C-alpha positions in Angstrom: -27.9 63.5 -15.1 -26.7 60.4 -16.1 -23.0 61.6 -14.9 -23.6 64.1 -12.1 -25.6 60.7 -10.7 -21.9 58.3 -11.1 -20.1 61.4 -9.8 -22.2 61.4 -7.0 -21.4 57.9 -6.1 -17.8 58.2 -7.6 -17.6 60.4 -4.6 -18.8 58.2 -2.2 -16.1 55.7 -3.8 -13.4 58.4 -2.5 -14.4 58.8 0.7 -15.7 55.6 1.9 -12.6 53.9 0.5 -15.7 51.5 -1.5 -14.7 49.0 -4.3 -15.9 50.7 -7.6 -16.9 47.4 -9.3 -18.9 46.9 -6.4 -21.0 50.3 -6.4 -21.7 49.7 -9.9 -22.9 46.7 -9.4 -25.4 48.1 -7.2 -26.0 50.7 -9.9 -26.8 48.4 -12.0 -29.1 46.1 -10.2 -30.9 49.7 -9.2 -31.5 50.8 -12.5 -32.6 47.1 -13.6 -35.1 47.3 -11.1 -36.2 50.7 -13.0 -36.9 48.9 -15.9 -38.5 45.9 -14.8 -41.2 48.8 -12.7 -41.5 50.6 -16.5 -41.5 47.7 -18.7 -42.2 44.3 -16.8 -40.9 41.4 -15.3 -40.1 39.8 -18.5 -38.2 42.6 -20.2 -35.0 42.2 -21.6 -32.8 44.8 -20.5 -28.8 45.6 -19.7 -27.5 48.3 -17.6 -23.6 49.6 -18.2 -22.3 51.8 -15.7 -19.0 53.4 -17.0 -17.4 54.8 -13.0 -14.4 56.4 -14.9 -16.5 58.4 -17.7 -19.6 59.1 -15.1 -21.5 57.5 -17.3 -24.5 54.7 -17.0 -26.3 53.9 -20.3 -29.6 51.3 -20.2 -30.2 49.7 -23.0 -33.7 48.1 -24.2 -34.1 45.3 -26.4 -37.1 43.8 -28.1 -38.2 41.8 -30.3 -39.5 43.3 -34.3 -43.2 42.0 -35.3 -45.7 42.7 -37.4 -48.3 43.0 -34.8 -47.9 44.0 -31.0 -49.0 41.5 -28.6 -47.0 42.5 -25.4 -45.3 46.0 -25.5 -43.0 45.6 -22.6 -40.9 42.7 -24.8 -42.1 43.5 -29.0 -42.5 46.1 -30.7 -44.0 46.7 -34.5 -41.7 47.2 -37.8 -43.8 50.0 -38.5 -42.4 52.1 -35.3 -38.9 50.7 -36.3 -39.2 52.3 -39.6 -40.7 55.6 -37.9 -37.6 55.7 -35.8 -35.4 55.7 -39.2 -34.4 51.6 -39.1 -30.7 52.2 -40.2 -29.3 48.9 -39.4 -32.6 48.0 -41.9 -33.7 45.0 -39.6 -36.5 43.2 -40.3 -39.8 41.1 -38.2 -37.9 38.9 -36.0 -35.0 41.0 -35.6 -34.3 42.5 -31.7 -34.5 46.3 -31.5 -31.9 47.8 -29.2 -33.1 50.6 -27.9 -30.8 53.2 -25.2 -33.6 54.6 -22.7 -32.4 58.4 -21.3 -33.1 58.6 -17.2 -35.8 61.3 -18.1 -38.1 59.0 -19.7 -38.6 57.1 -16.4 -40.5 59.9 -14.4 -39.7 62.0 -11.9 -41.0 59.3 -9.0 -39.0 56.2 -10.3 -36.0 58.2 -10.5 -36.2 59.4 -6.8 -37.4 55.3 -5.7 -34.3 54.4 -7.6 -32.1 57.2 -5.9 -33.4 56.0 -2.4 -32.8 52.6 -2.6 -29.2 52.9 -4.0 -28.4 55.2 -1.1 -29.4 52.3 1.1 -28.1 49.6 -0.7 -24.6 51.7 -0.3 -25.4 52.3 3.7 -25.8 48.8 3.7 -22.6 47.6 2.2 -20.9 50.4 4.0 -22.3 49.0 7.2 -20.4 45.3 6.0 -17.4 47.0 5.3 -16.9 48.4 8.5 -18.1 45.9 10.1 -15.6 43.2 8.1 -12.6 45.7 8.8 -13.3 45.9 12.7 -13.4 42.5 12.9 -10.2 41.8 11.9 -9.3 44.4 13.9 -10.0 43.1 17.4 -7.0 42.6 20.1 -5.5 45.1 18.1 -5.2 48.9 19.6 -6.5 51.7 17.2 -5.3 55.1 18.1 -8.8 58.0 17.9 -10.3 60.9 18.6 -12.7 61.4 21.5 -15.6 63.4 20.5 -18.3 63.3 22.5 -17.9 62.7 26.5 -21.6 60.4 28.1 -22.6 59.8 31.8 -21.4 55.8 30.6 -19.6 55.9 27.8 -17.0 57.7 25.8 -17.3 58.0 22.1 -14.1 58.0 19.4 -14.0 59.0 16.2 -11.5 56.5 14.4 -11.3 56.6 10.8 -14.7 58.6 10.4 -16.3 55.4 12.1 -17.9 55.9 15.4 -16.5 54.1 18.2 -17.3 53.2 21.8 -15.6 53.4 25.2 -18.4 51.8 28.1 -17.1 52.7 31.6 -16.7 49.1 32.1 -14.3 48.7 30.0 -12.6 52.4 31.4 -9.5 52.5 33.5 -11.0 53.8 36.8 -10.1 57.8 37.9 -9.2 58.1 34.4 -10.6 61.4 33.3 -11.1 62.2 29.5 -11.7 65.6 27.4 -13.4 66.0 24.0 -10.5 66.2 21.8 -8.2 64.6 23.1 -6.4 61.6 21.6 -7.1 58.4 23.0 -5.1 54.6 22.7 -7.4 51.7 23.1 -7.9 48.2 22.1 -11.0 46.6 20.0 -12.8 44.2 22.4 -16.0 43.5 19.9 -18.2 44.3 17.0 -21.7 43.5 16.9 -23.7 43.8 13.6 -26.6 46.8 15.4 -29.6 49.3 13.5 -27.6 51.6 11.0 -24.0 51.0 12.3 -21.9 47.7 13.4 -21.2 48.6 17.6 -17.7 49.0 18.1 -16.5 49.0 21.6 -12.8 49.4 22.3 -11.0 48.5 25.5 -8.5 50.2 27.9 -9.4 47.8 30.9 -8.8 45.0 29.2 -5.2 42.3 29.7 -5.5 42.2 25.7 -5.1 45.8 25.8 -1.8 46.0 28.6 -0.4 43.2 26.3 -0.3 45.1 23.2 1.2 47.6 25.0 4.1 45.9 26.0 4.5 44.4 22.5 4.4 48.1 21.6 7.1 49.3 23.9 9.2 45.9 24.5 10.7 44.9 20.6 11.8 41.4 22.5 8.4 40.7 23.0 6.7 42.0 19.6 10.1 39.9 18.0 8.9 37.0 20.1 12.1 36.5 22.1 10.7 37.0 25.3 6.9 35.9 25.9 4.4 37.0 27.9 2.7 34.1 29.9 0.0 36.0 31.8 -1.6 38.7 33.1 -3.9 39.6 35.9 -5.0 43.5 35.9 -7.2 45.3 38.4 -7.4 48.5 35.5 -6.4 51.5 37.7 -4.6 50.1 40.2 -1.9 47.4 39.7 -1.1 44.7 37.5 1.3 41.8 37.5 2.9 40.4 34.3 4.4 37.5 33.6 7.0 36.6 31.4 9.8 34.1 29.8 12.5 34.7 27.5 13.3 31.7 24.7 16.9 32.9 24.9 18.7 32.2 28.4 21.4 35.6 27.2 18.0 38.0 27.7 16.7 38.7 31.4 13.0 38.9 30.4 12.0 40.9 33.3 14.9 43.1 32.8 13.9 43.4 28.7 10.4 44.7 30.1 11.8 47.2 32.5 14.1 48.6 30.5 17.2 51.0 30.9 16.1 53.0 34.6 12.8 51.8 34.3 12.3 53.7 31.0 10.1 50.9 29.3 8.1 50.1 32.1 7.0 54.1 32.8 6.2 54.5 29.3 3.2 51.6 29.7 2.6 52.7 33.4 2.0 56.5 31.8 -0.2 55.3 29.4 -2.0 53.5 31.9 -3.1 56.1 34.6 0.1 55.1 36.1 -1.0 52.1 36.5 1.2 49.4 39.1 3.7 46.9 37.1 4.9 43.7 38.7 6.9 41.9 35.6 7.6 38.5 37.0 9.9 35.3 35.6 7.1 33.1 35.2 8.4 29.0 36.2 6.7 25.6 35.2 7.1 24.9 39.3 3.4 26.2 40.5 5.6 26.7 44.0 8.0 29.1 42.6 5.8 30.8 40.3 3.4 31.1 43.3 6.2 32.8 45.6 7.0 35.0 42.6 3.4 36.5 42.2 3.9 37.1 46.3 6.6 39.2 46.0 8.0 41.2 47.7 7.1 39.6 50.9 8.9 36.7 52.1 7.5 33.3 52.8 8.7 30.7 55.1 6.7 27.6 53.5 4.2 26.7 50.6 2.1 23.8 51.1 0.1 23.0 47.7 -3.0 21.0 46.3 -2.4 20.6 42.7 -5.8 18.9 42.3 -7.9 21.6 44.0 -5.9 24.0 42.9 -5.4 25.7 46.5 -2.5 26.9 48.5 -1.4 27.8 52.0 1.5 29.9 52.5 3.0 30.3 55.7 4.4 33.8 56.6 5.8 36.4 59.5 3.3 38.4 60.8 5.1 41.3 59.4 5.0 39.9 56.4 1.2 39.5 55.6 0.3 43.2 55.2 2.6 42.5 52.1 1.0 39.2 50.7 -2.2 40.9 51.5 -1.3 44.2 49.5 -3.6 47.3 49.6 -7.2 46.2 50.5 -6.2 43.0 49.8 -4.9 43.5 45.7 -1.4 41.9 45.9 -3.3 38.2 46.7 -6.1 38.7 44.2 -3.8 39.1 41.3 -1.3 36.6 42.6 -4.7 34.2 42.7 -5.8 35.2 39.0 -2.0 35.0 37.9 -1.0 31.7 39.2 -4.6 30.0 39.4 -4.2 29.3 42.9 -6.7 30.2 45.4 -4.1 30.8 48.4 -4.6 31.0 52.1 -2.7 32.5 54.6 -0.9 31.5 57.7 0.0 34.3 60.0 3.1 32.7 62.3 4.1 35.5 64.8 7.7 37.0 65.0 9.6 36.7 67.9 10.2 40.0 69.1 13.8 39.7 69.2 14.3 39.2 65.5 12.9 42.5 64.7 16.0 44.0 62.7 15.2 47.4 63.9 13.6 48.4 67.4 11.3 52.0 68.1 11.6 54.1 70.3 8.7 54.7 72.1 9.4 58.6 72.3 9.0 58.1 68.4 5.6 56.7 68.9 3.7 59.9 70.6 1.5 60.8 67.9 0.4 56.8 67.8 0.2 55.9 71.1 -0.6 59.5 72.6 1.7 61.4 74.4 0.9 60.7 78.2 0.8 56.7 77.6 4.5 57.3 76.5 5.5 59.0 79.2 3.2 56.7 81.5 5.3 53.6 79.9 8.6 55.5 80.1 7.6 56.0 83.9 7.6 52.3 84.5 11.0 51.6 82.2 9.7 50.5 79.0 11.8 52.6 76.4 11.4 50.5 73.4 8.6 49.0 71.4 10.3 45.7 71.6 10.2 45.9 75.2 6.5 46.5 75.2 6.3 44.1 73.4 8.4 41.6 75.1 6.5 42.5 78.3 3.2 41.4 77.1 -0.3 42.2 77.8 -0.3 40.9 81.2 2.5 42.7 82.7 1.2 46.5 81.1 -2.1 45.2 83.2 0.0 45.7 86.6 0.7 49.2 85.6 -1.5 51.8 87.5 -4.2 53.5 85.2 -3.9 50.9 81.9 -6.9 49.0 81.9 -7.1 45.6 80.2 -8.7 46.7 77.2 -5.9 49.8 77.0 -3.0 47.1 77.3 -4.1 44.9 74.3 -5.2 48.3 72.4 -1.1 49.1 72.8 0.4 45.7 71.5 -1.9 46.1 68.9 -0.9 49.0 67.5 3.1 48.8 68.4 2.3 45.5 66.2 1.3 47.3 63.0 3.7 49.8 63.7 6.5 46.6 63.1 4.4 45.5 59.9 4.6 49.0 58.4 7.8 49.0 58.9 8.7 45.8 56.8 
């Protein structure tokens, strides 16, 4: 029975990676409780566990007396003699007896097994908690074993990790059995096992991917100075090189974009802008708002606010689709940015647009009407303005304003 018990827990040592000495200590404590339950709290005993041999030995020590007053701590000389007394012990000596597990009875043995299992689960829980607490901020690679409505469960080294919806990349699809990479975000003690939360939406995940794909960042030659990200949409990463011979942005992008494309694919085609960091906030803001061209930047460093002035055709580039570009620039630089639109003179547009090419936007009838009134290009219409267009028969004030707005939008899109 002894070897069977030790072997079952030796198997746990192999599977869970538990320390042998720790497990042996737990077994000693549990069987010590077993002895105290049968022989009382004052019983003198020793539990010896040999994990290598698969053996548990329990020794009970009692004083030899003439008359027994406490059978838990004393034994009579007559009883010792009946057992052979090979060591010729006398009254006053200690009698050491080896106890067999079977002598404790089935009920106490089963109780001890339950206690042992409980203690081992607690040790295992603490081991997993410590292991993953040390891995916070590191990338793990696991297998998806369950996809639920609000989270995804991941198997990593036989431990359950959770990827909540809020930590997922929007519109990313997950399938059972797929291999997945994520960064360990938090570890909490909870219930029967630690709650290990991982993330693919956290900035730290993007940072670790840069370290994996770009050796110069891993080696510390290039430093990531800031990250702003809207997962699944776009990210801005500011980098700086400590070696003047190395172009930080070029190293991150790689030959023909091979390095950055590897990261983009991992992030479900999230667009990534890599810019050079600058201590000068004006230069930093200008780079953060690229590719828009700015005419003027005014800063209030105390309030951390900024006003940027740009031509009207650059505003859409500054703001970006659904405002994502300016939001990321504000996150990256730490400045609240206001945009001042400055109307561009129509003769400054580099490329004019033939009205015939705007049939889909303006409508064939309107284009024909404008051409019949000697307006052949978009710039000619804008230069004329609303007041001149209103003089055309069949054009209402509202329609004239609508035509101007549509053509302005066309120039902004062209830019």
